Structure formats: structure tokens, C-alpha cells
C-alpha positions in Angstrom: 39.4 -19.0 -3.9 36.3 -20.9 -3.0 33.9 -17.9 -3.0 31.0 -19.7 -1.3 33.2 -21.1 1.4 34.5 -17.6 2.1 31.0 -16.2 2.1 29.8 -18.7 4.6 32.7 -17.8 6.9 31.8 -14.2 6.6 28.1 -15.0 7.5 29.2 -16.8 10.7 31.5 -13.9 11.6 29.5 -10.8 11.0 26.7 -9.7 13.4 23.2 -9.3 12.0 20.1 -7.4 13.1 17.9 -9.1 15.6 14.9 -6.9 14.8 14.4 -4.6 11.8 12.2 -1.8 12.8 11.6 1.9 11.8 9.6 4.5 13.7 7.9 2.0 16.1 6.5 2.8 19.6 6.0 0.1 22.2 6.4 -2.6 19.6 9.7 -4.2 20.4 8.7 -7.8 19.4 8.0 -7.1 15.8 10.2 -7.7 12.6 10.4 -5.8 9.3 8.0 -3.1 10.5 7.5 0.6 10.3 5.3 3.1 12.0 3.8 0.8 14.6 2.3 1.5 18.0 1.4 -1.0 20.7 1.9 -4.0 18.5 3.2 -7.5 19.4 4.5 -10.4 17.3 3.7 -9.1 13.8 6.0 -8.8 10.8 6.1 -7.2 7.4 3.8 -4.5 8.7 3.4 -0.8 8.3 1.2 1.8 10.0 -0.6 -0.4 12.5 -1.8 0.2 16.1 -2.8 -2.2 18.8 -2.4 -5.3 16.6 -0.8 -8.6 17.4 -0.1 -12.0 15.9 0.0 -11.3 12.2 1.9 -10.6 9.0 1.6 -8.4 6.0 -0.5 -5.9 7.8 -1.0 -2.3 6.5 -3.0 0.5 8.1 -5.0 -1.5 10.7 -6.2 -1.0 14.3 -7.1 -3.5 16.9 -6.7 -6.6 14.8 -5.5 -10.1 16.0 -4.4 -13.3 14.2 -4.7 -11.8 10.7 -2.7 -12.3 7.5 -2.6 -10.0 4.5 -5.0 -7.4 6.0 -5.3 -3.7 5.0 -7.3 -0.7 6.3 -9.3 -2.7 8.8 -10.3 -2.5 12.4 -11.5 -4.9 15.1 -10.9 -8.0 13.0 -9.9 -11.5 14.1 -8.7 -14.4 12.0 -9.1 -12.6 8.7 -7.1 -13.5 5.6 -6.6 -11.4 2.4 -9.1 -8.8 3.5 -9.4 -5.1 3.0 -11.4 -2.3 4.6 -13.3 -4.5 7.0 -14.7 -3.6 10.5 -15.6 -5.7 13.5 -15.5 -9.0 11.5 -14.1 -12.5 12.3 -13.0 -15.5 10.2 -13.2 -13.7 6.8 -11.2 -14.6 3.7 -10.9 -12.7 0.4 -13.4 -10.0 1.5 -13.6 -6.2 1.2 -15.6 -3.4 2.7 -17.5 -5.6 5.1 -18.9 -4.8 8.6 -20.1 -7.0 11.4 -19.6 -10.3 9.5 -18.6 -13.7 10.8 -17.4 -16.6 8.8 -17.4 -15.3 5.3 -15.6 -16.0 2.0 -15.5 -13.7 -1.0 -17.8 -11.1 0.4 -17.9 -7.6 -1.0 -19.6 -4.6 0.7 -21.7 -6.8 3.1 -23.0 -6.0 6.5 -24.3 -8.4 9.2 -23.7 -11.7 7.4 -23.0 -15.0 9.0 -21.5 -18.1 7.3 -22.0 -16.6 3.8 -20.1 -17.1 0.5 -19.8 -15.0 -2.6 -22.3 -12.2 -1.7 -22.2 -8.7 -3.0 -23.8 -5.7 -1.2 -26.0 -7.8 1.0 -27.0 -7.5 4.7 -28.8 -9.7 7.2 -27.9 -13.0 5.6 -27.2 -16.4 7.2 -25.7 -19.1 5.0 -26.6 -16.9 2.0 -30.3 -16.9 3.0 -31.8 -13.4 3.6 -33.6 -12.5 6.8 -35.3 -9.4 8.2 -33.2 -7.4 10.6 -35.3 -8.7 13.6 -35.3 -12.3 12.5 -31.5 -12.2 11.7 -30.6 -11.3 15.2 -33.0 -13.9 16.7 -31.6 -16.6 14.4 -28.0 -15.6 15.2 -28.6 -16.1 18.9 -29.7 -19.7 18.4 -26.6 -20.7 16.4 -23.5 -22.2 18.1 -20.0 -21.6 16.8 -19.8 -25.3 15.7 -23.1 -25.0 13.7 -21.9 -21.8 12.0 -18.5 -23.3 11.1 -20.1 -26.5 9.7 -22.7 -24.7 7.7 -20.2 -22.2 6.3 -17.8 -25.0 5.2 -20.6 -26.9 3.5 -21.6 -23.8 1.6 -18.1 -23.1 0.4 -18.3 -26.4 -1.5 -21.3 -25.5 -3.5 -21.0 -21.7 -4.3 -19.0 -20.9 -7.5 -15.8 -19.0 -7.0 -13.5 -17.0 -9.3 -10.4 -18.7 -10.5 -8.2 -15.8 -9.4 -8.4 -12.5 -7.6 -7.1 -9.8 -9.8 -7.9 -6.1 -10.4 -6.8 -3.8 -13.2 -4.3 -6.3 -14.5 -3.5 -7.9 -17.8 -1.5 -10.8 -19.2 -0.9 -12.6 -16.0 -0.8 -16.1 -14.4 -1.2 -16.4 -10.7 -3.5 -15.1 -8.0 -4.0 -11.9 -5.9 -2.6 -9.7 -8.6 -3.5 -6.0 -8.7 -2.6 -3.1 -11.1 0.0 -5.3 -12.8 1.0 -6.3 -16.3 3.0 -9.1 -17.8 3.2 -11.1 -14.5 4.0 -14.8 -14.9 3.4 -17.1 -11.9 3.0 -14.3 -9.4 1.1 -14.3 -6.1 0.2 -11.4 -3.8 1.7 -8.7 -6.1 0.7 -5.1 -6.7 1.8 -2.6 -9.3 4.3 -4.9 -11.0 5.3 -5.1 -14.7 7.4 -7.5 -16.7 8.0 -9.9 -13.8 7.9 -13.6 -13.1 7.8 -16.0 -10.1 7.0 -13.3 -7.5 5.6 -13.6 -4.0 4.4 -10.7 -1.9 5.9 -7.9 -3.9 4.9 -4.4 -4.7 6.0 -1.9 -7.4 8.6 -4.1 -9.2 9.9 -3.9 -12.8 11.8 -6.4 -14.8 12.4 -8.8 -11.9 12.3 -12.6 -11.5 12.3 -15.1 -8.6 11.5 -12.7 -5.8 10.0 -13.2 -2.4 9.0 -10.0 -0.5 10.4 -7.0 -2.3 9.1 -3.5 -2.9 9.9 -0.4 -5.0 12.7 -2.1 -7.0 13.7 -3.1 -10.5 16.0 -5.4 -12.4 16.4 -7.8 -9.5 16.8 -11.6 -9.5 16.7 -14.1 -6.6 16.1 -11.5 -3.9 14.2 -12.0 -0.6 12.9 -9.7 2.1 14.3 -6.4 0.7 13.3 -2.9 -0.2 14.3 -0.3 -2.8 16.9 -2.1 -4.8 18.2 -1.7 -8.4 20.1 -4.3 -10.4 20.6 -6.7 -7.5 21.0 -10.5 -7.5 21.0 -13.2 -4.8 20.4 -10.8 -2.0 18.6 -11.0 1.4 17.4 -8.3 3.7 19.1 -5.5 1.7 17.7 -1.9 1.6 18.2 1.2 -0.5 21.1 -0.2 -2.6 22.1 -0.9 -6.1 24.4 -3.3 -8.0 24.7 -5.9 -5.3 25.3 -9.7 -5.7 25.3 -12.3 -3.0 24.8 -9.8 -0.2 23.0 -9.9 3.1 21.9 -7.0 5.4 23.6 -4.4 3.2 22.1 -1.0 3.4 22.5 2.3 1.5 25.3 0.8 -0.6 26.3 0.1 -4.2 28.7 -2.2 -6.1 29.2 -4.8 -3.4 29.8 -8.5 -4.0 29.5 -11.2 -1.3 29.1 -8.7 1.6 27.4 -9.0 4.9 26.1 -6.3 7.3 27.5 -3.2 5.6 26.1 0.3 5.5 27.0 3.2 3.2 29.7 1.3 1.3 30.8 0.8 -2.3 33.3 -1.3 -4.2 33.5 -4.1 -1.5 34.1 -7.8 -2.0 33.6 -10.1 1.0 33.5 -6.9 3.1 37.0 -5.8 1.9 37.3 -2.4 0.1 38.7 -2.2 -3.4 39.4 0.6 -5.8 36.8 1.0 -8.5 39.0 -0.6 -11.2 40.3 -3.3 -9.0 36.7 -4.1 -7.9 35.4 -4.8 -11.4 38.5 -6.8 -12.3 38.2 -9.0 -9.2 34.4 -9.5 -9.6 35.0 -10.6 -13.2 37.6 -13.2 -12.0 35.2 -14.6 -9.3 32.3 -14.8 -11.8 34.5 -16.6 -14.4 35.6 -19.2 -11.8 32.0 -19.7 -10.7 30.8 -20.1 -14.3 33.7 -22.6 -14.9 32.3 -24.7 -12.0 28.7 -24.1 -13.3 27.8 -22.3 -10.0 27.2 -18.7 -10.9 23.5 -17.9 -11.1 22.6 -21.3 -9.7 23.1 -20.9 -5.9 21.6 -18.5 -3.4 23.4 -17.4 -0.2 24.6 -20.5 1.7 22.6 -21.4 4.7 23.9 -20.0 7.9 22.2 -22.6 10.2 22.1 -26.3 10.4 19.2 -27.9 8.5 17.8 -29.4 11.6 17.4 -25.9 13.1 15.2 -24.6 10.3 11.4 -24.6 9.6 12.1 -27.1 6.8 12.1 -29.8 9.4 8.7 -28.8 10.8 5.9 -31.4 10.2 3.4 -30.5 7.5 -0.3 -30.3 8.2 
């Protein structure tokens, strides 16, 4: 049996979710979301209201065109920011109010075009002003002047090599409350992991993209609450899966697509417990003989020309 050929046939045959949503109100056009209200075209988002055009959003209100934003309100075009209010065009900033065009700002109020400031207010291009002079000066600046001055300032102000808090023994960036993290980016509360992207609360896992509350996983993408799973995509609350896609609340499945509350299945066919382990061992032996086990992810279900891989790069 050519396992990967059979798996590809199953991919083309089985239906799959068009939208993955939980407890959402008036937020039909969102994906991988939970507890949303009045949101539009956002993904990987939890507990947001009146937000649109963004991803990786948690606990925000009235925010537009943002990425990796948490606990913020009335923000526009903010990236990797936390607890900000009424601010636009910020990056890597926290606890800021009424700021425009800022990079690496912490606990700042009423700052324009500033970089690397801490607990400052009424600054323009890192220069302090009185409250009255600040608002007078702000009225004379055009958007083009603010953007140009801000971009020039970013070239001269020193910056940290990585954003990390309460972490040790790591290589990467945007790492929080983690330990022994090798080449990881945008991770939180992870330990003994490597090559992770946008993951939270993981243990003993490698080669992961978007996974939460899991352990002992390898080559997994866009999943939640898994244990001992390999080569899986969009699987939730499951354990002991391999080469599975859209499998929920299941365990001991190999090469399955779009199953829920199942166990001991191979290519969506049920097996007895003893027959399952025997058959899986046979498939793995054949894949190892061809030097394919552990080297291939799920086969692509779409022609290459219909994927984002063909999009022009900026």
C-alpha cells in the first residue's frame, strides 16, 4: 500500500470545516476564533469585540488592522503590542495611551514618532515638550513628516536584540515565561522545545506552528490540546495521532481526516486495538524502508499554483 497516495485520496474525499469558530456572535467571517462579538476577518483570536482585519488577537475592543495584540482598545495598525489604548502605528509597545508612530515604548502617554522610551509623556521624536507646546507642535505636523521623522529615528536609537521576559536558555525572539527554547518565536510558557512559532504552554515539542496546551508533539500546525501527536494539522483535544487532519476528541488514529470521537482508526477505517497497532507498525516499517517516515508532512491537497507560495514577495 502506498500510504501517502491513499492519504491524498482521503483528503480529496472527506469534507472539511470552512470556518472553525466557538462561542462567536455576529462574527461569521472569522477563522480559528472563540468568544468573539461583532468581528470581521480576523483569525487566531479569542475574546474580542468590534475588531476587524487582524490575527493573533486576545482580549481587545475596537481594534483594526492589528497583529499580535493583547488587552488593547481603539488601536490601529499595531504590531506585537499589549495593554495599549487609543494608539496607532505602534510596534513592540506596552501600556501606552494616545501614542502615534512608536517603537519599543513602555508606559508612555501622548508620544509621537518616538523610539525606545520608558514612562514618558508629551514627547515628539524623543524630544520632551510641555503639555501645551506638545499639542501645538502636533497640529503642525503632517502624517508624512511624522512617518519620515519616526523612520529616521529608528535607525539611530539602540534596540534590544530580543524581546523576552522571565525566560532562560533560549534562542529566538518574543519569548515569555519559557525555558530551554531553541529557535522559537512568539512563544509563551514553553519548556524543552525547539523550532516553534506562535505557540503557548508546550512541553517537549519540536517543529510546531501555532499550537497551545500540548506536549510531546512534532510537526504539528494550527492545533490545540494535543498529546503525543506527529504530522497533524487542525486537530483538537486528541492524543496519539499521526498524519491526521481535522481530527477532534480522538486518540490512536493514523492517517485520518475529519473524524470526531474516534479511536483505533487508520485511513478513517476502524480497527480492533490489537489489529490497529499491528497495521500501524507495518505501515511505519514500509515508510522507513522507503526512507519516508518522519520526513514528510501531510500531502498538499491543492495545486501549487493555487497556494500563497506563488504570491510575489515584497
